[in-house]
N, C-alpha and C positions, 0 to 999 in steps of 0.2 A: 504494500500500500504506500503510495507516494503522497506526502503532504507538501504544502507549498514551500518553496525555497526560502531558506533563512536569510537570503539577501533581500527579500521583499520586506516591506514595512507597511504599517497601517496607513501611513500618510500617502503611500503610492497606490493604495487600493487593495493590496494584498496583506494578509496577516502573517506576521512572523510568529510561529508557534514556539512555546517555551522549550528550552533545551535541558533544563535541570528539574529533577523531581521536586514536586511541590510548587513550582512556579506556574503562573497562569497568565492568560491574556484575555481581555474582553474583546469580543467581536464588535466592529463598528456597526453603525446603523441600528442602534438599540431600539427596542419597541417602547411604546409609551405606557405599557401596563404589564402586569404579572405574566411571566412565561408559564403557560399551562401544560405544555407537552414538548417532548424532544424525541427525535429519531435519527439514527444513522443508517445509511444503506449497508447492505451486506458486504459490499466490497470496500466500505469506508470512504467512498468518493464524495458522497453528499450528506449534508446535515440539514434537517428540517426542524423548525420550531414554531409552535403556535403561541399566540399571546391573547390575553384578555382584551386587548384593543381590537380584536376581530380580524387579525391578519395571520397568515402563514408565510414564513420565510424559508427559502431554500438556499443553502450555502454550498459552494464548491470547495471541498476540503483539500483539493489538489492545488488550486492556485490562490486559496484564501480570499475569495471574492463572493459577494452576494450575487446569486443568479436571478432569483425571483422573489417578489413579495406580492401576495394577492389577498383579497379580502374574503372572509366568510360572511356573506350578506346577513346582517342582523344577528350574528351569533359569534360563537367561538369554536376553535379547534381544541377540544378537550383531550383528544388522544390522536397519536400519529404512528404510522408504521409504513415503511417502504415495502413494496412487493419485492419478491426475490430478484426480479430483473432490474430494479432501481429506476425503471422508466415510469413507474406508477407510484403515487403516494396515496395511501389510505388515510382519510381524515375523518375522525369521529366528531361530528358536529352537534352542537347544542344551540338552538335558536332561542334567544331570550326576548326578542322584540317581534312585533307583528301579530297578525290575526292567526286564528287556528289553522287556516289553510297554509300560511307561510311556515308555521311550526311543523305541521305534518309533512310538508315537502322538505324541510331542512334538517329535521332531527334524524339524520341518517349517517351511515358510513359512506362517504362520497369518495370515489376514485378520481384522482386528478392526474392528467398527463404532466410529468415533471417539466418537460421542455417548453410546453405552451402555457402551463398553469390553468388549463381548461378542464372542467369536469367531463368525464367520459362514461361514468356509470355510477349507480347506487347499488350497494350490495347488502345493506342491513338497515334496520329501522327499529327505533325504540320511541314510544310515546313519551314525551317529556325531555328527550335528549339522550345523547351517548355519554357515558362516563368513562369507559375503558375498552380497549380492544387489544387482541394479541393473535397473531397468526400461529397455527399449529406448527410443530417442528418440521413436518413435511411440507408446509407451505400451501396446503390445499384447502384448509378450512380456517375460518375466522371465528374466534370467540369474542363475544361482546356482552356488555351489561350497560344498564342505563337507569333512568329515573322512573321506570314503569314496573319495578319490582320483579324483574326477570333477567335471566342470562340466556343467551342464544348462541347456537353454533350454526354457521352458514357455510355453504359450499361456495368457495371463492370463484370458481369458474362460472357457475350458473347464477349465483346470487340467491339461491333458494335456501330456505330455512331447513336445517337438518334436524335440530332439536331445540326445544324450549324448556328451560328449567325455572320454575317459579321460585321466587325469593320472598322472605317475610317482609322485606322493606327495600328501599331503593339501592341499586347496585353501586359499588365503589370501585373495586379493582378486580382484575382477572389475571390468571397465569396458567400456562401449560407446563406440565412436567416435561423434562427433556426427552423422555421416550414416548411422549404423547399418550400415556396410559391413564393420566389423571388430569383434572383441571381444578384449580382453586378459585373461589369467588368470595369476595367480601361484600357485605351490605351494611347499611346504616339506618337505624330506626330512631324513634324518639328517646329511647332509653340507653341503648348500647349498640355495638356493632356485632356482626356475626361472621365467622370464618367457616366456610364449608368446602369440602373436597368431594368431587363427583367422578364417576366413571363417564367419560364423554360419549361412549358408544351406547350405553343403556340409560344414562341419566340417573343412575342409582347413587344415592348419597353414601359416601364411605366414611366421612368424619365430619363433625360439626362442633364448634365451641363458641360460647359467648365471649365477646371480645370488647370489654369496656374501655377501649382506647381507639384512637383514629387509626384505621388499618387500610387506608387507600394505597399505601406502599406495599405491594404484594409480589413476592417472587418465590418460586420453588428453588431449593438447593439441589445439588447433584444426587444427594442421598435420599431425596424424597421428602425432606422436611420443608416447612413453609415459613418464610420470613414475612410477617404481617405487622406493619406499622410500628416496628421497633422491637418486636419479640420474635424469637425463633421458636416455632411450634412443631412438636412431633407430628408428622404427617399422618400417623396411624391412630394415636391416642388423643391428640389435642393438648397434651401437656406442654407447659412452657419450659423450654430448655435453657434459655437465657434472655436477658432483656437489655436493650441499649439504655444507657443512663447519660443524661436525662432524656426522657421522651419529650415531645413527640418526634417521629420521623415522618416527613412528608413525601419523600421520594427515595427509591432504592433501586439498585441494579446489581445483578449477581454476576460475579466473575467465577465461572464454573472451573476454569483451568487452575486458578490459584486458590480456589476454595475460600473466596472472600465475598462479603456483601458490602457494597459501597453506598453510603447514604448521605442525604442532606437532612440535618436535624430540624430545620425550619425556623421557628421564631428566634431562637438564640443564635444570633449572628456570630458569636465567638466560637461556636462549635464547627462551623464551616462544613468541610467534607471529611468524613471519617470512614475508614475501612476496618471491618471487623472480621476476625476469623470465624468461619461459619460453625465450627464445632465447639469452640470455647467461648466465643463472644469477646475475646480479648481484642483491644485496639491494636491494629497493625500500623496504621498511619493516620495522621490528623493534620489537615491543612486548613488554616483559617486566616491567611494573609493574601488578599484582603478579606475581611469578614463578609459573609453573604447570608441572606435569608432565602435559602434555596427552596424551590417548589417543584423542580423537575431535574432529572439526572439521567445520563446515559453513558455508555462506554463504547469507544471505537473497537472494531472487530479485532485489531491487533493488541488491544488492551494497553496501548501506550498512553492514551489520553482519556480523561474524563471530561464530559461536558455538562455544565450546570446552567440552569435558568432560574432567576430570582424574582422577587416581588417588584423590583424596580424596572423590569423589562430587559435586564442585561443577561446576555449569554456569554459564559466564560469557559475557556478551554484550559484544562489543568494537565500538566505533565506528570505521569505516574512514575516513570523509571528512567 
């Protein structure tokens, strides 16, 4: 994977990425509101981020320049993921303004052509909006949840619904196990959150646990346990194995190869970006210069860089090693 030349600089339009572990650089052309979602293409060439200001931005990570910025009409991109071919970007949209017809039309996972920034298809829908999306490990199905108390699995090729899973309250997060054999879903009600694990083929519930904490940050570990909102949960029993201190954790990404979970702690800007050992919960690295209040996080495929998005509309690239 080739990142932009270190001879380039922000002033010339290209970003010079950091060379030492723990260093970071903010991408130019910051958004005017909170970064709600981040995604990197499978080959690491493109970065996309959504903002509460109603825009989606696509960055070329090879030359360090912004390629596109386009609006989500009357709404926000709450979740993003590139298709396997990087030519298409899946955008989980939630429409906050407009009449019922506008919301029905816009509360979808909309597929955009990356080169033109034009929509080409709709492949999923939730009344009230999309909260989270994730492609299956094989790349042929899409798992979604939203504000209509349901999670759904969709055939990516045809756009047809494969399975609907009712939830007790509105959906927050979704995650596929690495082998595709299980899915995890979190939901949030008036009293507390719920973490549930299902068999995606039958829809049978395999595990559930009440979760009195924010658990929108949701990821499977390689050994089948589930990181949910700052706690590592046994994927079979629901027992808490360890807890990040202090909570809450607003965003997390799993580094399967190095057996780490990398998180943004959220409100406490001094905590910044923290990497935890998935087995022990011990802190492996901690970067908080500059301090950030992160709301989204992702990892480049080669694991050299972490990308964070914060409440001020800033996207920052951090060097890991």
